[in-house]
C-alpha positions in Angstrom: 0.0 -0.2 0.0 2.6 2.9 0.9 4.8 1.4 -2.2 1.5 2.6 -4.2 1.1 5.6 -2.3 4.7 6.1 -3.4 4.3 5.8 -7.1 1.1 8.1 -7.2 2.8 10.9 -5.7 5.7 10.5 -8.2 3.0 10.3 -10.8 1.3 13.6 -9.7 4.7 15.4 -9.0 6.0 14.4 -12.9 2.6 15.7 -14.0 3.4 18.8 -11.9 6.5 19.2 -13.7 5.3 19.0 -17.5 4.9 21.8 -19.5 8.2 22.8 -20.3 9.6 26.5 -21.1 6.8 29.2 -21.1 5.9 30.2 -24.9 6.9 33.6 -26.2 4.5 36.2 -24.6 1.0 37.0 -26.5 -1.3 39.5 -26.3 -3.5 38.8 -23.2 -6.6 40.2 -21.4 -6.9 42.9 -19.5 -6.0 42.0 -15.4 -9.2 40.2 -13.6 -10.6 38.1 -16.4 -9.1 35.0 -18.6 -9.4 33.8 -21.7 -8.9 30.6 -23.1 -5.3 30.6 -22.8 -5.1 32.3 -19.7 -3.5 30.7 -16.9 -6.7 30.8 -14.7 -10.3 30.5 -15.5 -12.7 33.6 -15.1 -15.5 32.7 -14.0 -18.7 34.4 -11.9 -18.8 34.3 -8.4 -17.3 30.9 -7.1 -19.6 28.7 -5.4 -19.5 28.3 -1.7 -19.3 24.4 -1.7 -17.2 21.9 0.1 -15.4 19.9 -2.2 -15.0 16.3 -2.2 -12.5 14.2 -0.3 -8.9 14.5 -2.2 -8.4 11.7 -4.4 -12.3 10.8 -4.9 -13.0 11.6 -7.8 -16.3 11.4 -10.2 -18.5 13.5 -7.8 -20.7 16.2 -10.0 -22.4 19.3 -8.8 -25.5 21.2 -10.7 -28.4 23.3 -10.4 -31.3 21.5 -11.3 -32.2 20.9 -15.1 -34.4 23.2 -16.6 -35.2 23.3 -20.3 -32.5 23.6 -22.9 -31.2 26.8 -23.9 -32.5 27.4 -27.3 -30.2 27.4 -30.3 -26.7 26.3 -30.7 -23.8 25.9 -27.9 -21.8 29.2 -28.3 -19.2 30.3 -30.2 -15.8 29.8 -29.6 -12.6 30.4 -31.6 -13.0 30.9 -36.1 -14.2 27.9 -37.2 -11.0 27.4 -39.0 -9.4 26.4 -35.8 -12.0 23.9 -35.3 -11.3 22.9 -38.7 -7.5 22.4 -37.9 -8.1 20.6 -34.9 -10.5 17.5 -36.7 -7.6 17.1 -39.5 -5.2 15.3 -37.1 -8.1 13.3 -34.8 -6.3 10.0 -36.5 -2.8 9.7 -35.1 -2.1 7.6 -32.3 -2.7 9.2 -28.8 -3.0 12.4 -30.1 -6.1 14.8 -30.6 -5.3 18.4 -32.6 -8.0 20.5 -30.5 -7.0 23.5 -32.8 -4.8 26.8 -32.0 -1.8 25.2 -30.8 -3.7 23.3 -28.5 -3.8 19.1 -28.0 -4.8 15.9 -26.3 -1.4 13.5 -25.8 -0.4 11.1 -23.8 2.6 10.5 -22.0 4.6 8.0 -20.2 6.0 8.2 -16.4 7.5 5.1 -15.0 4.8 2.7 -16.9 1.9 4.8 -15.7 0.1 6.7 -18.5 -1.0 10.5 -18.1 -3.5 11.9 -20.4 -2.2 15.7 -21.0 -4.7 18.4 -22.1 -2.2 21.5 -23.2 -1.3 24.5 -25.3 1.7 24.6 -27.2 3.9 26.6 -28.8 6.1 26.4 -32.0 10.2 27.2 -31.5 12.3 26.8 -34.4 10.2 25.4 -36.4 8.8 22.7 -33.9 6.1 22.4 -31.4 6.6 22.2 -28.0 4.3 21.6 -24.7 3.6 25.2 -23.2 2.9 26.1 -19.0 -0.6 26.3 -19.8 -2.4 22.9 -18.9 -2.7 19.8 -17.1 -2.0 16.5 -16.9 -4.5 14.0 -15.9 -4.0 10.3 -14.5 -6.3 8.0 -16.6 -8.9 7.2 -13.8 -9.4 11.3 -13.9 -9.7 10.6 -17.8 -12.5 7.9 -17.2 -14.3 9.8 -15.3 -14.2 12.7 -18.0 -14.9 10.1 -20.7 -18.2 8.8 -18.2 -19.8 12.3 -17.9 -19.6 13.3 -21.5 -23.5 13.6 -21.6 -23.7 15.3 -18.2 -21.0 17.9 -19.1 -22.7 18.5 -23.2 -26.1 19.2 -20.9 -24.7 21.7 -18.7 -22.8 23.8 -21.7 -26.4 23.3 -23.7 -28.6 25.2 -20.8 -25.5 27.4 -19.6 -25.5 25.7 -16.1 -22.4 27.9 -14.5 -23.0 25.6 -11.3 -22.0 22.2 -12.9 -18.8 20.5 -11.1 -17.3 17.4 -12.3 -15.1 16.3 -9.4 -11.9 14.9 -10.2 -8.9 13.4 -8.2 -7.5 15.9 -5.7 -8.5 19.3 -6.0 -9.5 18.6 -9.7 -12.8 19.4 -11.6 -14.6 19.8 -14.9 -16.9 23.0 -14.9 -17.6 25.9 -17.0 -16.3 29.5 -17.2 -17.5 32.7 -19.1 -15.6 35.2 -20.7 -16.6 38.2 -22.9 -20.1 36.7 -23.1 -18.4 32.6 -24.4 -18.6 29.9 -22.2 -15.5 27.4 -22.3 -15.0 24.0 -20.9 -12.6 24.4 -18.1 -10.4 21.4 -16.6 -8.6 22.6 -14.2 -7.1 22.7 -10.6 -9.0 24.9 -8.1 -8.3 25.9 -4.4 -10.3 27.1 -1.5 -10.2 30.9 -0.3 -12.6 31.9 2.3 -14.6 28.6 1.7 -15.0 29.5 -2.0 -13.9 27.6 -4.6 -10.8 29.4 -6.9 -9.4 28.5 -10.3 -6.0 27.7 -9.9 -3.2 28.3 -12.6 -3.1 24.1 -14.0 -5.6 23.7 -16.2 -7.2 24.5 -19.9 -10.4 25.7 -21.0 -11.7 24.9 -23.9 -14.3 26.3 -26.3 -17.8 24.4 -27.4 -15.7 23.4 -30.7 -12.5 22.3 -28.8 -14.7 20.3 -26.8 -16.4 18.7 -29.1 -13.1 17.9 -31.1 -11.6 16.2 -28.1 -14.9 14.4 -27.9 -14.6 12.6 -30.9 -11.1 11.8 -30.3 -12.1 10.0 -26.9 -12.0 6.7 -28.5 -8.0 7.4 -30.1 -7.1 8.5 -26.5 -8.3 6.1 -24.4 -6.6 3.3 -26.8 -3.7 4.6 -26.2 -4.2 5.0 -22.5 
């Protein structure tokens, strides 16, 4: 049991170290908010909720379901970005989400990690950036099992939705400048309120759709 716990801690430490050097600076929104490529998600006033015990993933919370919101999901990045993401879904263990964002697989001491990350270009090559999050396979499976619930929350604009993963990680919705994003992100407690942490990735509805289509690809690789 102690050996398994040590191995889990090593894997988590490895996930924390993933990311590589930061990409060259790029225009960012003004302080106080965070867009899809920001380090921390911008969301409405944080709910005062008690998170589940560390290590217990799969629990979700949401407001009572109402009638479906009319119309399609809110638009995110330009359609060209979504089209770019769809071109490389067939690569084993890699899903191109568009806008230099990827879902990839890494291996640490025989344990697989699912990496949702923003990449950047250097010397003509794509390299992993600091903005993103590495998930253990159990957390990835939890997300896969909750796709329908996440879709429902996105369609209904249910900003109270939370899908808790292991540790202080969760899937939730965030908004920025009238657009809604699916956020896979760490959180921390401040004054008994959940606040978005620095590690994570916000996906537009288009990028989330691409990730869903790539689930069989990623799951087969882990």
